[in-house]
N, C-alpha and C positions, 0 to 999 in steps of 0.2 A: 960264748954265754957262758955265762957261769949258775951254779945253782945251790940255795940252798931251803936248808931243813930249821922252823924255829918254830919256839913256841912262843914267843910274843909277840909283836912289831917292833921295835925300838921308836925313838923320837922321828929320825931319819926318816925309815921307811912307812910310818906311818904315813907322813904325808904325802910322800912319792905313793903310797896304795890307795888311796885316794883320789890325788890325782889322775891314777890308772881304772879307777872305774870311773869314775864321772866322764874317761873320753865319749863313750859311747851307752846310747838309750836301751841300753840291752841288759843292767846291772841293776837286779832288783837288791832290797831290802838285810835280806839273805845272804850279799859280796860282805853285808855291812861288816866293818871289825870288831867293831861296839855290839851290837849284838850275837857276833861272837862270844866274845869278852862274856858277856850277861848270860847267853848260857851254857858259856862253859859253865860259871855259876852255878847258876838253875840246874845244872844237873846232873854238876858231879862227876862231867866227863875233863877230859887232857884233850884240849884243845894243837891244831899242826896249821904250820902252816908250809907245802913245798911252792917254792920261788925261783921262777927262772929270769935271770939278768941279762940286762945286753949293753953296753956301757954306760950300768947305773940305769938302765931302763927298766922297769919292771917290766919282760914281754908274757908271764900268765903268772896263776897263780891255784892251785887247786886246795884252798882251805877241809880241814875236815877236821871229824870227833872221836872221841876211842874210850868206850864203857869200861870198867874191867872190872872183871871178877875173879877170883884168889883159884877159884875152883878150876872154874868153867874157860876158865880167855878173857882175850875183850872183841868185842863189835865195835868195826871200824862205819860210820856217818857219812855221806860227805851230801844233806848234812842232817842230821835228827832232827826227832821233831816236830807236827804237826804242819805236814807237806815243803818244809823245808826245802828251798835248791838250792844246792851243792856244780858239782862235777869241776869242767877247768875251765877257767877263769882268760882268754884270751886282751890283751894292745890292742887299743884298734887299727896301730900299725906291726904290727904281727903281722911276715909275713905268710902266703899257702908254706913254704918251704919251711918254712919256723916255727910255726903250728904240727905240719909232721913228723920235728924232726920232738917236741913238743910232746904231744902224743906217747908215744911208744917213750922218749926216758920213761913218761909217769909209769907206764908195765910194770917194767925193770925195779923203778926203785919203789912200788910199792907192792910187788913182790916179793922185795926184802925187809919193808919193815911188817910184813904177815907174818914174816920168820922170827926177829928180832926180839916180837910183842906181843907174840899167841894170840893172831886174831883172827879166830875161827870165823867169822860170815865178817863179809863187807860190802855196802848197799851204798852203788856212788846212784844219785839223784840228777836227774838234769835239768835247765831251767826253760821253760815252753819257750817263754823269748828266743833261741838259740839253739833254732835247727839241725844248725850245720854243726855240731855237738851232739848231735841225739844222734843225729844218720850215725854221721862215725864209730857211736858208740856201738850201734844196733849191729853195728859189722864188721868194728873188728874189736871188740871188748866180749871175753874171753866168761858166761855164763852160766849157773846153776839155775835159776829163774831167774825171770823176766815178769814186773809190772808195771800197770800206766794210770793215768789221770788223765779228764779231761781237764784243763787248766784254760780258766775264760775269763777274757778279758776285754774291757771295756777300755775303746780310745776317746781323751774328755775332747767335745770339743775345743776350740777357742778360746778365749774369755773373749770378750764383748758384749753391749751393751743390750745382746741379742740372748745370752747367757740361759739363761732361763727355758724362751721354745727350743731354740740348740739343745738341750738338754731335752725333752717334753719330746724334740723329734728321733732320740734317742729311744725312746721305753716304748714299749708295747703295751697293749691291755693286761692286767689293769693295774698295769703303773699309774698312770696319769691320774687315777681313778686315787688309787688308796692315796696318791699324796696333797690333793685334793680335798675327799673324807679328815684327812688328821690332820687339814687347815682348818673346815670345818668345823673339830671337834676342838677345835683354839687351842690348839697345842704350840705350845713354843719351843724350838730346836738354841741349843747356845753350842760352843767350844769350851773344853774345858781339858782343863790341867791341875795333878795332883793326886793326891789320898784319897778324897774327899766325893771324890767320881770313880777313880778305882776301884773304888774300895762298895761302892753301887754298883759300877760294874758286875766284879764277879760276882756280889753275894747275891743276883738275877740271873750269873749266867750259873751258880752253878744251882743250884730254886731248875731249870729249864734242862741242865745238862740229865740232874738226879731224879725230874720227872721222868724221859723216856732208858733211865736207867745205864745211862753216857758216863765217858772217864771225863774228869770235869779238868780241866787247868788248876793250880797249886795258888793260893790265895797266893803267896809269895811270887807267882810270880808279875802277877801283879802290880806292886809295890815294889817291888827292887826297879818300877822300873819308871821313877823318873829319878836315881841311882846313881843310873846310866843316861838318860839320856834328855839331853831337853828339848826344847818348845817347838820346835824346829823341828824332832822328829819323831812326836809321838803326838795325838790328842785324839780324846772323851767327846764324841754329839753326847750329850744327850737331852733326852724331849718330855718336856713337863708339861704338867697338867693339874693347873689350878695351883700353882707353882709348883709339885711338889712331883719329884723325878717318877718318871716312870716306864724307860727305855734308855737305853748308849748302845754306841758306838766302839770300839776300841782298833784307831787305825793307823800305820804304819807310812815313816813317808825317809823314802830315800834317792836321791835322783832325778827322774825322771816318772814315778813311780810309787801310788800311794798303794799300801797293803793295810785288805780289807781283812779285819784279825776276828775281834771276834766281838760280836753282836747279844742282844740281851734287853729282853719283855721283861715287863712282868704281865703272866699270864692275863689275870683278867681285864685290860688292856688292852688284846690287841686286837678287839671290831678298830681302834680306834685309827693303829697303820699310825701310831705310831714310828717303828724301823724306815718304812717313807718315806717317809718325813723324812729326815736322818741323813738317809744314806741322800736323797737330790743334796740335801742344806750341803751333805759332808763333800760331794764328787760338785757341788757352785764353786764351793772353796778351794779349794786344788786344784781348777779348772784356772781358780783367779790366783793360784797362786804361780802357776807357770807348771803345771807338774800333765805328763801325756798322758798316761796304765794309769787306769785302775784295778786291779787286780785279785780278785776273789781268791784267789786259789783252788786247789783238785779237787776236780768231782769224781765221782766212784762211776761208771759209767754202768751200773745199778741204782744210784739214783738220780732215778729222776723228775720225781719231784723238785729237788733239789737244783738242779741244773735248767731244770726251764722257769724257775725262778730268776736265775739268776740272767739265762737269754734275755731273760725282758726285761732285764737292765741297758740291751745296748751288748750283751759278753757277746764277746767272735768264740772258739775253739782254740787251744797250744792246745796240744798230745805235752805230754812229757813224761819219761820211762823210768823205770826204778831199773840198777844194772843191781843182782844177785849175787857172789861170790860162795860159796859153802868150802870153807879151806879149814872144815877138822868134820867129816861123816861120824866124831863122835856127837852130831848138834841135833843129831835127826831122832837121835836116840831121849834128848831130852822134852818132860813132857812140854808145851812151847808156853804152858801158862806158868810156870817155874822161868822158861827167858824174860819172857817179855819182866815179870819181876826184877829179874836183877839186869834188865837194861831197861829199864824203864823211860818214855818214851822216845829209843828208839823204833828205827826198821829195819828188823825180823831178815820173815820172808815168808811170800803167801803161804797162808792157811787155814 
């Protein structure tokens, strides 16, 4: 078994890497190396891969990013940014013995990396569709803190002439009623790409999040998407009323899963339920294109309203966990707000 630490996948390795990711259904958009490059640029963070190979075939990968502050040190996440999932990704063909060997090797290699790169905080985040890996980390990984989210995923029906009814069978009230209300309000939904739709999405997203005092994604995130992803990898579904856009949803596509990423609705049109019709049409389009899962992302235990919203779209629960190590006790002396400024969009620790 060969090991490689790299910051860049060369052309030959990229081809193998996509084939490796496509072997099984559980690899999500967050394992996409194009997303890694995009995120590394956006966060101004260093991207790394630990890769294990056997006879020139990839057996496992551990992608991670590091953000450094000259005074404080570095923070490592696998992976950072709004609920991204990381941790070890194994080939479908990896044996139990190979998995255990690689898991144990990861411990030593990460500890060496921590020392060599002045890492003060490290977080590994499991994949909601890889429960075996989460259980192994829970039982074997040394942690100072643990955190978790409820991953919510809807399994899409196979596309057929009855797709409309099949989807409605998944939904709980009031979702069917919401969709019918939007149709009655004569809303039209279209699938779009490019800067105009992304700019609209950003502006409404910012208004929505600012109104509740939340943290918005930067405009740069949205406007750089077409520079990294083609039309098979993302879409913006836009609802219009009277020819004017009133709501939008950004989704990303990878392997067998659609990522529900950023929704936004102009406040004065919420009663028309445009988001319900958008989600329904986006799910229908995803089923037609052969996607199997719709990933709603993680939900806090305390977010009962958010949890219920996703649940009524036929979502089932897939817990995932955060495994946090404090590698330098001085972290505890630094105000959390200062850490958040130094390491934006990186997971730190529960506080």
